[in-house]
N, C-alpha and C positions, 0 to 999 in steps of 0.2 A: 827689855831693859832700856833705860833711858840714858842718853848722853847729851851733852851740850855741844851744839854745832855753832861755830862762829861763822858769820856771813859777811863777806867783804862788801864795801859800799856799792860796787858795781852790780851786785846781785840782789841787793836789798829791795829794789822795786818789785821783784818777783815774790818776795816774802813779807809783804805789807810793811816794808821799811824796818824790819826787825834786825838787830845786830847779832842776836843769839837766838837759837831755837832749840827746844828740847826735841829730840828725835828718838825713835825706838828702833832697835835691831840688835842682833848678836854679832853682826859683822859690818864692816864698812859698806858693803853692797846693800845690806838690808837697811842701814841708816839712810843711804842715798835714795833707795826705793821709797822709804817712808816720806822723805822730804818731797820727792817727785809726785807722790800720790796726793799729798796735802797741798802742794804748791805746783800745779801743772806747768807753770811758766819756767820752772827750774829744770824740767826733764831734759831738754835739749842742751842745757848748760852743764849738766852733770854726767850724763851717759850718752854714748853713741847709739845709733839705731840698733846695733847688735847686742846692746846691753852692757858692753864693756865700758870701762871708765873713759870718759872723753879724753883724748890725747892732749888737749890744751888745759886740762884741769890738774891742779896740784892739790892733793889731799894729805893732811897731816893728822896723825893720831898722837896727841901729847907731844908735839914737836918732831915726831918721826915721820918721814915721808913714806906713805904706804906702798909706793912703788918698790921700795927696798925691803918691804915686809912681805905680806901675802896679797897685796893689791886689794881687790874687792873682798877677798876671803879673810882679810885681817880681822881677827876677833876684837870686839870691844867689850868693855865691862862698865858697870854702873860707875859714874863719876868721871869717866874719860872725857876728854875734850877733843873734838874734831874740828879742824879748820879747813875750809874749802877756799881755794884761791885760783881763779882762772888766770892762765898765763896771759900776760900783757906784752905785746910787742910794739915797737914803734921806733921812731928816730927821725932824723932829718933826711930829706931826699935831696 
């Protein structure tokens, strides 16, 4: 099944500067794996070496944070919208 994934500006160089991408999968984990397989530069940005969701990545399914759902096992359906947002920290020293 195909869902639309919104890509933030900071990750667009890894996906040929696309702002949205259609990705396949029945769960958030499968969608992220599909993206990583098609765009290898994303892999380290989306998942940790053990396959878990990167701790500095926020993933939303239709505006709901998947950390409060079933994380990578969160089911997706046709027409859903997934947004990936790497956490950004900073400030003045």
